C-alpha positions, -999 to +999 in steps of 0.1 A: +581+642+637+580+632+602+607+614+586+608+605+549+626+573+539+631+562+504+641+529+491+643+512+457+641+476+445+659+466+413+664+431+401+694+427+377+686+416+341+696+383+326+712+382+292+679+381+272+654+395+298+653+429+315+636+437+348+622+471+357+631+489+390+604+501+415+602+537+427+607+548+463+577+546+488+569+571+515+556+562+550+543+582+580+558+575+614+534+591+639+507+617+645+476+627+627+485+624+591+474+615+557+475+580+544+508+572+530+510+568+492+521+534+479+553+532+459+550+532+421+561+501+402+591+501+380+586+498+342+595+464+327+623+461+302+617+446+269+601+412+274+605+415+312+582+421+342+579+453+363+582+449+400+560+472+422+574+492+451+565+482+486+532+497+499+534+525+524+523+519+560+514+541+590+531+540+624+512+545+657+485+572+660+456+580+638+475+578+605+458+556+579+473+525+565+493+532+534+479+522+500+491+494+480+518+500+455+508+503+418+517+474+396+546+478+373+539+484+336+548+453+317+572+456+288+567+436+257+548+405+268+554+413+306+530+411+336+527+436+364+536+423+399+516+435+429+533+458+455+542+441+488+514+444+513+489+460+491+463+449+465+476+435+433+481+460+406+466+457+372+488+442+344+504+467+322+497+470+285+515+449+260+500+414+266+519+382+267+550+380+246+567+352+228+588+327+247+621+339+231+655+324+242+657+307+276+685+321+298+707+295+316+738+290+336+740+252+330+722+226+309+701+218+339+682+250+332+674+239+297+648+215+281+639+202+246+640+214+220+670+234+233+684+210+259+720+224+260+733+255+277+757+277+258+774+291+290+794+317+271+762+333+258+741+322+288+711+308+268+698+274+258+706+260+223+698+228+204+734+217+201+770+225+212+787+201+189+779+176+161+774+148+187+743+166+200+728+163+164+732+125+160+699+109+149+682+142+140+686+140+103+706+172+104+741+160+115+760+193+117+760+218+147+760+253+132+775+283+150+740+294+158+735+263+180+711+246+155+714+212+140+716+217+102+725+198+071+758+215+064+780+245+070+803+240+040+806+218+009+828+192+027+799+175+044+776+173+013+770+141-007+778+136-043+742+141-056+740+174-036+776+186-035+770+223-026+761+238+008+736+267+007+748+285+038+717+307+037+696+278+049+725+254+059+712+227+034+730+206+008+717+213-027+723+202-062+734+236-074+740+272-063+742+288-098+734+277-133+771+270-139+769+242-113+744+223-136+758+195-159+741+208-190+738+243-205+700+238-210+695+234-173+689+263-148+695+263-111+661+268-094+658+266-056+689+244-054+679+220-082+690+218-118+658+220-137+647+222-173+629+252-186+591+251-185+577+229-212+607+207-214+618+175-196+652+159-188+655+129-211+687+110-218+711+138-208+693+169-222+662+190-219+637+178-244+604+194-256+582+163-251+553+180-269+571+177-302+600+153-300+592+120-318+616+101-297+602+113-264+566+122-272+546+130-241+573+115-219+609+102-219+614+072-242+579+072-257+589+069-294+566+075-324+569+054-355+594+074-376+578+062-409+542+069-401+539+092-371+548+126-358+547+140-323+520+166-319+510+182-286+526+153-267+508+126-287+520+104-315+498+112-345+497+099-381+516+118-407+496+138-432+475+116-455+473+088-430+446+078-406+448+058-374+430+024-377+432+000-347+465+015-335+481+017-369+484+045-394+467+035-427+465+050-462+427+051-467+432+066-501+450+037-518+446+006-495+420-019-509+418-034-474+407-001-459+394+021-486+379+054-475+373+039-440+390+016-416+364-012-422+358-008-459+373-035-483+373-035-520+364-066-541+390-088-558+385-071-591+389-036-576+416-013-563+413+017-540+416+050-558+413+083-539+394+066-511+369+048-534+368+013-547+372+012-584+378-014-611+414-025-615+434-010-644+424-028-676+389-036-662+357-017-669+326-013-648+297-029-666+264-029-647+283-031-613+308-058-626+345-051-632+352-069-664+380-073-690+362-061-721+391-074-742+385-110-730+352-114-713+326-130-736+297-115-716+309-080-722+331-083-753+342-049-766+314-031-747+289-036-719+261-049-743+279-075-765+278-111-755+295-138-776+279-170-785+287-204-771+307-213-802+328-181-800+357-167-780+361-130-769+396-120-781+409-084-783+374-071-777+357-090-805+338-122-807+356-148-829+351-184-838+361-208-809+375-232-834+405-211-842+416-208-805+434-179-789+462-160-806+494-142-792+501-165-763+466-159-747+448-188-731+412-197-735+393-197-701+357-205-694+341-175-678+304-183-674+286-214-685+300-223-719+312-188-727+350-186-733+375-158-735+412-153-743+433-141-713+469-133-706+476-156-676+509-137-670+491-105-660+453-111-655+444-107-618+412-127-626+431-156-643+466-155-629+488-184-640+457-205-643+421-199-655+407-205-620+433-185-601+419-151-589+443-127-571+430-113-538+421-076-536+456-068-521+475-088-547+488-082-582+494-107-610+531-106-621+546-133-643+516-156-637+517-154-598+498-133-573+520-111-551+508-091-520+512-053-522+507-024-498+506+013-505+540+028-497+525+060-482+537+084-469+568+076-490+566+095-523+597+084-542+613+050-546+633+035-529+611+034-497+633+010-479+622+016-443+585+015-450+587-014-475+608-035-451+581-030-425+552-039-449+565-068-469+590-096-470+618-092-495+601-060-506+602-042-539+592-005-543+572+001-575+555+031-591+522+019-605+510+053-617+484+059-590+511+059-563+539+039-549+535+004-537+556-022-518+555-057-534+562-088-514+587-113-529+579-101-564+604-107-592+596-074-609+572-045-608+540-048-628 
């Protein structure tokens, strides 16, 4: 007699894991019969494990022992389980899946990083209330069971007063309107200046061109001599940087045509070249006053005698002395000339007083001067105040100068 019995094994699914059900197995009770066929394994649910049916078996007689049950086909990440009594089945396709959420009925079923059981949802979470988040750096327990920075604006500090609920993080802004200045844009939760600008003293500044913040906040260029160019303080047009200061190499006798080139006492700097002072003439490399110098009286080839004076460009008898308020001064050896000691830079106030190359003779005294560049029209108060004490701006024809403590312009 043959009797067919069928039975099924099915394990109930947990909230996040499904288990497959095995198919029925047949077995032969007695007599000469064919080997019984092992039961087929159930298919695994998503992420679960298929459970094989029990293997068939033979009763008394010559019937063969039933074969082993086939392994269940694993679902996503599942593993086939061998049938009872038979050889282990091969694992189903799908490989090992991700860990996913751990099912639980109490916190004893959970472990870090999700040590608490949400019994209503029956899976492990990081937190159930804010107390579980203490010391994590994320003090708020979100509805998702995660410790986060915030769930609304009420828990955010003054510097980051807005809660970005997309990432549960306190931020400086959510929109451009949250930024304190119209020049700022809200980018990734921060109020930032546009590319090429920097936040300086309450506004976005182009530090490549702003002379008060050149190359960085607070780096100020000299307003009289410098401009901000490509983030660096550079000398204004017509000026050249010499030892950290902008200089006028076209008109400065201390730096004439080059940072290290000085003119002689009888010279001025004109267009970057040392030249004889106004009223003096170059004779054989010497800057001379042809109206008064007995060596070059009236021209470069006339020398007065020892008993003569050079006056008004002519040699005259020394016995008559100098006329018109001029003073007789010995120039070379016994040679004498008549000079205006009020204005002569070579004999200023005294026959032996020579003004330096950066001085002018005014009312018989030598006064220091500096080119007023880049100022082009008097007054040049800011520049002259920087260059000289008690300054006076003067137009001397070749350009503007700043005189120090002078009673009048020349």
